[in-house]
Wavefront OBJ file of the C-alpha trace (Angstrom):
o trace
v -105.613 -10.065 37.500
v -104.417 -6.520 37.898
v -105.783 -3.311 39.360
v -104.784 0.332 39.207
v -104.588 2.090 42.559
v -105.108 5.871 42.415
v -102.567 7.724 44.555
v -102.113 11.415 45.287
v -98.634 12.591 46.256
v -97.911 16.074 47.559
v -94.307 15.663 46.399
v -92.493 13.324 44.064
v -90.168 10.562 45.175
v -89.871 6.872 45.936
v -92.544 5.442 48.228
v -93.373 2.047 49.692
v -96.881 0.766 48.989
v -98.224 -1.732 51.538
v -101.257 -3.912 50.886
v -102.911 -4.787 54.211
v -105.700 -7.105 55.293
v -108.572 -5.710 57.349
v -106.646 -7.098 60.363
v -103.605 -4.941 59.378
v -101.550 -7.954 58.264
v -99.103 -6.858 55.556
v -99.887 -9.011 52.522
v -97.701 -7.387 49.880
v -95.252 -4.510 49.665
v -93.603 -2.777 46.731
v -91.787 0.455 45.940
v -93.052 2.967 43.429
v -91.760 6.207 41.975
v -94.424 8.917 42.257
v -94.663 12.318 40.628
v -96.191 15.271 42.443
v -99.967 15.125 41.959
v -102.156 12.216 40.899
v -100.575 8.865 40.049
v -101.637 5.267 39.526
v -99.906 2.167 40.873
v -100.332 -1.191 39.163
v -100.815 -4.188 41.440
v -101.307 -7.750 40.196
v -103.075 -8.919 43.415
v -100.352 -11.493 44.102
v -99.052 -12.473 47.529
v -96.112 -14.631 48.561
v -96.611 -18.145 49.876
v -95.482 -17.071 53.362
v -97.969 -14.180 53.499
v -100.665 -16.442 52.051
v -100.121 -18.971 54.840
v -100.468 -16.296 57.568
v -103.544 -14.802 55.888
v -105.224 -18.214 55.532
v -104.632 -18.952 59.206
v -106.139 -15.633 60.342
v -109.130 -15.771 57.960
v -109.761 -19.519 58.080
v -109.861 -19.725 54.288
v -107.978 -21.638 51.597
v -106.127 -19.830 48.814
v -105.219 -22.173 45.975
v -102.145 -21.805 43.796
v -103.039 -20.492 40.334
v -101.975 -22.233 37.122
v -99.041 -19.825 36.857
v -97.803 -20.947 40.340
v -98.787 -17.638 41.973
v -101.146 -16.908 44.865
v -103.712 -14.121 44.534
v -105.865 -12.232 47.015
v -109.437 -13.483 47.179
v -112.445 -11.164 46.971
v -112.727 -8.930 49.999
v -111.797 -5.657 51.668
v -108.147 -4.654 51.928
v -106.212 -1.454 52.525
v -103.458 0.328 50.641
v -101.039 2.260 52.851
v -98.424 4.758 51.733
v -96.759 6.578 54.615
v -99.666 7.775 56.799
v -102.237 7.582 53.963
v -104.522 4.550 54.082
v -107.295 3.868 51.570
v -109.750 1.017 51.085
v -109.211 -1.512 48.325
v -112.229 -3.648 47.522
v -111.662 -6.711 45.348
v -114.847 -8.053 43.827
l 1 2 3 4 5 6 7 8 9 10 11 12 13 14 15 16 17 18 19 20 21 22 23 24 25 26 27 28 29 30 31 32 33 34 35 36 37 38 39 40 41 42 43 44 45 46 47 48 49 50 51 52 53 54 55 56 57 58 59 60 61 62 63 64 65 66 67 68 69 70 71 72 73 74 75 76 77 78 79 80 81 82 83 84 85 86 87 88 89 90 91 92
């Protein structure tokens, strides 16, 4: 699975993209080079095993390992944060 996250940047540069749960738990983080204006960031919905364990404990859910040995976010509401910008990310 993969999604494109629309991002507006008032100036170009390298930014850190944080994927957060609705409880503000950081689930994934990556750096991206943005141009001034509208951009798109690709995200494959994966999370590390450590983050998965914390998320499962908070949510009381089970996230199974995929056939490719990766863990992916389940359906739900998440947030994408870049600097002080925070937008909703709904996975259906």
